[in-house]
N, C-alpha and C positions, 0 to 999 in steps of 0.2 A: 332145547331146540336150536337150530342154526338160524342165522339171520334170514335166509331165504324162506325157511319155514315160518318164521315170525311175520314176514311180509305177506306170505300167502294167507296167514290166519288173520291179518290185520283187517279191521272193518273201516273202510274209508268214510270220512266225515262228509265229503261232498263229491261232485263229479270230477273236479280237478284231481282229487286224491285217487279216485278209482282209475282214471285214465293214466295218471302218472305211475300208479302202482303196477299196472300192466307193463309199462315201458321198463321200469326197474326190474321186474321179474324176468322179462325177456332178456335183458342184459345179463342178469345173474345166471340165467339158464344157458346162455349161448356164448358169452365172452369170458374166457378164463382169465383175462386181464382186467376185469371189471373193478377190482380193488386197487388198481395201479393207475397213476396219472398218464401213463403212456397210451391208454385207451381214450378215444375221443369222448366217450360217455363213461364216467367213472364214479365210484362210490365216494360220497362225502357225508358229513353229518353236521347238524346244528344243535344248539342247546338253547331253548327258550327259557330264560331264567327269571323267575318272579320272586317278589318278597312274600313272606308268609301271609300278609293281608291281601295278596293278589291285586294290589293297586298299582304296582310299578314293575317294570322289566329292566334288566340290565342290558345296556347297549354300548357299542363301541363306534367311534368315528372311523370307519374303514377307509384307509388311504386309497386303495385301489378303486373302490366304488364311489369315493368322494361323497359319502352319505353315512348317516347314523344307521347302524346295522346290527343284526343279531350276531351271535358268536358261533363259529364253526370252523371246520377244516377238512382236509382230505383224509381218506382211509390210509393211503400209502402202505397197502399190504395188510394192515391190521383188520381183522374181521370182527372184533368186539368194538362196534361203533359207539356204544354207550361209554366205554372207557376212553375212547378218542374224544368224545364230546366233553367229558369232564376235564381231560387234559387240556383241551383247547380253551375251555373256560378259565382254567387257572393261568395258562400261558398268556392269554389275551387280556385278562382283567385283574389277575392277582387273587381272585376268589378261590379259596382252597377247600372250603367246607360246605359246598353245595350238596344237596341230597336229590337224587333222581326220584321222580314220582312214577310209580308203576301204572302206566296209562292203558296199555294194551299188550299184545304179545311182545315179549322182549322189551317192554317198557317204551315202545314206539308211541310218540305223541302225534306225529304227522309225517306225511310223505310228500316229496316234491321233486320235479325235474326242473332244475334251474339252469338258465343259459348264462354263460360267462363269455363276454366279448374278449377278443384278442387284446393283449396288453403287454407292457414291459414289466418284468419282475427281475430285480437284481441285475439289471443291465441286459437281460435277454428277452426276446420276444416269445410270448406264450400264445399259441393259436387259440381261437375260439373253441369252446368245448361245452359239455354238459356235466353238471353235477347231479348225480342220482342220489338225492338227499334224504336221509333219515333224520328226523328231528326228535329230540328228547326234551322232556320238561323237567326243570330243576327248580328247587326252592333254595334261596340263600338269604342270609341276613344282610340288610343294607348297612350294617355296622362294620362289616369286613372291610379292611383297607383295600383301595383300588389302585391299580397302576396301569399305565399304557404299555404296549409292546411296540416300540417305535418303528420296527420294520413292517408292521401291519396296520397299526392304528395310531391316531393322535389324540384320542379322547376316550374316556370311559365314564359312564354315569348311569344312575338310575333314572328312568323316564316314566312319568305317569302313563298308564295304558291309553288314556284318552288323547295323548299327544304323539304316540308312536307313529301313526300313519302320516301325520303332517310333518314330522321331523325327517322322514325318509325322502330322498330325492329320486327314488326309484318307484315310479307310479305302479307298475305291475306287482312288484314285491309288496308294496304298501297295501294295495287294495285286495290282492288275491291271497297273499301269504300272511302278512302281519295281522290283517283283519280276521282271517280264519283262526290264527293262533289265539288271538284275544277272545274271539267268540267261543272257542272250545273250552276255555278255562272254567266257565260256569258249570260244566258237567264233570269236573275232576275234583276228587277229594284230596286236597293237598296234605291232609294229616296222615295219609297212607305212605308218605315218602320215607323209605328206609335209608339208613346210612349205606353208602356203597364204598 
Protein backbone atom coordinates (compact mmCIF):
# COMPACT_ATOMS: atom_id res chain seq x y z
CA UNK A 1 0.00 0.00 0.00
CA UNK A 2 1.05 3.61 -0.47
CA UNK A 3 1.56 6.02 2.42
CA UNK A 4 -1.78 7.71 1.77
CA UNK A 5 -3.52 4.31 1.88
CA UNK A 6 -1.70 3.48 5.13
CA UNK A 7 -2.83 6.77 6.67
CA UNK A 8 -6.41 6.23 5.49
CA UNK A 9 -6.38 2.77 7.14
CA UNK A 10 -4.67 3.99 10.33
CA UNK A 11 -6.83 3.87 13.48
CA UNK A 12 -6.27 7.05 15.51
CA UNK A 13 -5.36 6.65 19.18
CA UNK A 14 -7.15 9.82 20.28
CA UNK A 15 -8.95 12.94 19.03
CA UNK A 16 -5.68 14.75 18.24
CA UNK A 17 -4.69 11.93 15.88
CA UNK A 18 -8.12 11.81 14.25
CA UNK A 19 -8.15 15.56 13.54
CA UNK A 20 -4.50 15.62 12.43
CA UNK A 21 -5.03 12.55 10.24
CA UNK A 22 -7.68 14.46 8.29
CA UNK A 23 -5.33 17.44 7.83
CA UNK A 24 -2.54 15.15 6.58
CA UNK A 25 -4.87 13.30 4.21
CA UNK A 26 -6.19 16.58 2.79
CA UNK A 27 -2.64 17.76 2.08
CA UNK A 28 -1.69 14.45 0.45
CA UNK A 29 -4.83 14.50 -1.69
CA UNK A 30 -4.56 18.13 -2.82
CA UNK A 31 -0.93 19.28 -2.70
CA UNK A 32 1.44 17.67 -5.23
CA UNK A 33 4.34 19.26 -3.29
CA UNK A 34 3.39 17.74 0.09
CA UNK A 35 6.67 15.78 0.23
CA UNK A 36 8.75 18.89 -0.50
CA UNK A 37 9.85 21.60 1.93
CA UNK A 38 8.66 24.25 -0.52
CA UNK A 39 5.10 23.57 0.64
CA UNK A 40 4.09 25.40 3.83
CA UNK A 41 2.66 22.13 5.17
CA UNK A 42 4.97 19.26 4.23
CA UNK A 43 5.60 15.65 5.14
CA UNK A 44 8.07 14.79 7.88
CA UNK A 45 8.66 11.79 10.10
CA UNK A 46 9.84 10.91 13.57
CA UNK A 47 11.06 7.77 15.22
CA UNK A 48 10.21 7.05 18.86
CA UNK A 49 13.05 4.74 19.87
CA UNK A 50 12.83 2.63 23.00
CA UNK A 51 15.03 0.04 24.67
CA UNK A 52 13.86 -3.61 24.65
CA UNK A 53 12.64 -3.29 28.27
CA UNK A 54 10.52 -0.24 27.21
CA UNK A 55 11.89 1.73 30.14
CA UNK A 56 13.85 4.38 28.21
CA UNK A 57 13.69 6.33 24.98
CA UNK A 58 16.49 7.83 22.93
CA UNK A 59 16.48 11.62 22.77
CA UNK A 60 18.64 14.36 21.31
CA UNK A 61 19.22 17.88 22.57
CA UNK A 62 17.84 19.68 19.50
CA UNK A 63 19.70 22.94 18.88
CA UNK A 64 16.83 24.60 17.00
CA UNK A 65 14.19 23.87 19.65
CA UNK A 66 16.63 24.27 22.57
CA UNK A 67 15.08 21.18 24.13
CA UNK A 68 15.49 17.45 24.54
CA UNK A 69 13.56 16.02 21.63
CA UNK A 70 12.65 12.91 19.68
CA UNK A 71 14.41 12.14 16.40
CA UNK A 72 13.07 12.95 12.96
CA UNK A 73 13.37 14.82 9.70
CA UNK A 74 11.88 15.96 6.42
CA UNK A 75 10.70 13.68 3.63
CA UNK A 76 12.52 15.82 1.04
CA UNK A 77 10.80 14.01 -1.81
CA UNK A 78 11.20 10.51 -0.34
CA UNK A 79 7.90 8.66 0.03
CA UNK A 80 9.21 5.76 2.15
CA UNK A 81 9.06 7.62 5.45
CA UNK A 82 9.99 4.52 7.47
CA UNK A 83 13.31 4.48 5.63
CA UNK A 84 13.72 8.22 6.24
CA UNK A 85 13.03 7.70 9.96
CA UNK A 86 15.73 5.02 10.29
CA UNK A 87 18.19 7.16 8.32
CA UNK A 88 17.49 10.15 10.59
CA UNK A 89 17.95 7.95 13.66
CA UNK A 90 21.39 6.88 12.47
CA UNK A 91 22.41 10.38 11.32
CA UNK A 92 21.29 12.11 14.52
CA UNK A 93 22.37 9.52 17.11
CA UNK A 94 24.74 7.00 15.54
CA UNK A 95 22.30 4.13 16.21
CA UNK A 96 22.50 1.90 13.13
CA UNK A 97 20.84 -1.34 14.24
CA UNK A 98 17.34 -0.28 15.31
CA UNK A 99 14.35 -2.41 14.38
CA UNK A 100 11.00 -0.93 13.41
CA UNK A 101 7.96 -2.32 15.20
CA UNK A 102 4.93 -3.10 12.99
CA UNK A 103 2.30 -1.05 14.82
CA UNK A 104 -0.36 -0.32 12.25
CA UNK A 105 -0.77 0.05 8.49
CA UNK A 106 2.67 0.69 7.04
CA UNK A 107 4.16 0.48 10.53
CA UNK A 108 2.69 3.83 11.57
CA UNK A 109 2.87 4.37 15.34
CA UNK A 110 1.43 7.88 15.50
CA UNK A 111 0.31 10.89 13.45
CA UNK A 112 0.75 14.58 14.26
CA UNK A 113 0.58 18.01 12.71
CA UNK A 114 3.45 19.95 14.29
CA UNK A 115 4.03 23.69 14.14
CA UNK A 116 7.54 24.97 13.48
CA UNK A 117 8.25 28.62 14.27
CA UNK A 118 10.31 30.71 11.88
CA UNK A 119 14.03 30.37 12.56
CA UNK A 120 17.54 30.76 11.16
CA UNK A 121 19.15 27.68 9.64
CA UNK A 122 22.64 27.73 8.16
CA UNK A 123 22.52 31.52 8.03
CA UNK A 124 19.16 31.76 6.23
CA UNK A 125 15.69 32.49 7.53
CA UNK A 126 13.17 29.65 7.33
CA UNK A 127 9.54 30.80 7.58
CA UNK A 128 7.07 29.24 10.00
CA UNK A 129 5.53 26.07 8.64
CA UNK A 130 3.81 22.78 9.47
CA UNK A 131 5.25 19.28 9.65
CA UNK A 132 2.71 16.67 8.61
CA UNK A 133 4.33 14.05 10.76
CA UNK A 134 4.27 10.25 10.64
CA UNK A 135 5.88 8.60 13.66
CA UNK A 136 7.40 5.13 13.69
CA UNK A 137 8.33 3.03 16.71
CA UNK A 138 11.78 1.46 16.88
CA UNK A 139 13.62 -0.75 19.34
CA UNK A 140 17.36 -0.32 19.80
CA UNK A 141 20.01 -1.54 22.18
CA UNK A 142 21.23 1.01 24.73
CA UNK A 143 24.67 -0.58 24.23
CA UNK A 144 25.07 0.92 20.74
CA UNK A 145 27.56 3.79 20.70
CA UNK A 146 25.97 7.24 20.50
CA UNK A 147 27.21 10.39 18.79
CA UNK A 148 25.86 13.89 18.23
CA UNK A 149 25.20 15.53 14.86
CA UNK A 150 26.68 18.97 15.64
CA UNK A 151 24.70 20.88 13.00
CA UNK A 152 21.42 19.66 14.56
CA UNK A 153 21.97 18.52 18.14
CA UNK A 154 24.40 18.92 20.99
CA UNK A 155 23.49 15.86 23.05
CA UNK A 156 22.23 12.30 22.68
CA UNK A 157 21.13 10.10 25.56
CA UNK A 158 18.74 7.45 26.76
CA UNK A 159 16.04 8.95 29.00
CA UNK A 160 13.77 7.14 31.46
CA UNK A 161 10.20 7.34 30.14
CA UNK A 162 9.11 8.86 33.46
CA UNK A 163 11.48 11.80 32.85
CA UNK A 164 10.70 12.58 29.19
CA UNK A 165 7.95 15.15 29.68
CA UNK A 166 9.82 17.04 32.40
CA UNK A 167 12.96 17.17 30.26
CA UNK A 168 11.21 18.84 27.33
CA UNK A 169 10.99 22.64 27.27
CA UNK A 170 8.11 22.43 24.78
CA UNK A 171 4.93 22.10 26.90
CA UNK A 172 2.54 21.17 24.06
CA UNK A 173 4.89 18.53 22.64
CA UNK A 174 5.49 17.12 26.13
CA UNK A 175 1.86 16.91 27.22
CA UNK A 176 0.17 16.09 23.90
CA UNK A 177 2.75 14.11 21.94
CA UNK A 178 5.37 12.56 24.23
CA UNK A 179 2.71 11.62 26.82
CA UNK A 180 0.67 9.94 24.05
CA UNK A 181 3.71 8.06 22.68
CA UNK A 182 4.53 6.76 26.15
CA UNK A 183 0.93 5.75 26.87
CA UNK A 184 0.64 3.86 23.57
CA UNK A 185 3.64 1.64 24.39
CA UNK A 186 1.59 -0.57 26.71
CA UNK A 187 -0.50 -1.80 23.77
CA UNK A 188 2.43 -2.71 21.50
CA UNK A 189 4.21 -6.07 21.28
CA UNK A 190 7.89 -5.13 20.87
CA UNK A 191 8.87 -8.73 20.13
CA UNK A 192 7.20 -8.41 16.74
CA UNK A 193 9.90 -5.99 15.59
CA UNK A 194 11.35 -7.27 12.30
CA UNK A 195 14.76 -6.31 10.96
CA UNK A 196 14.46 -3.66 8.27
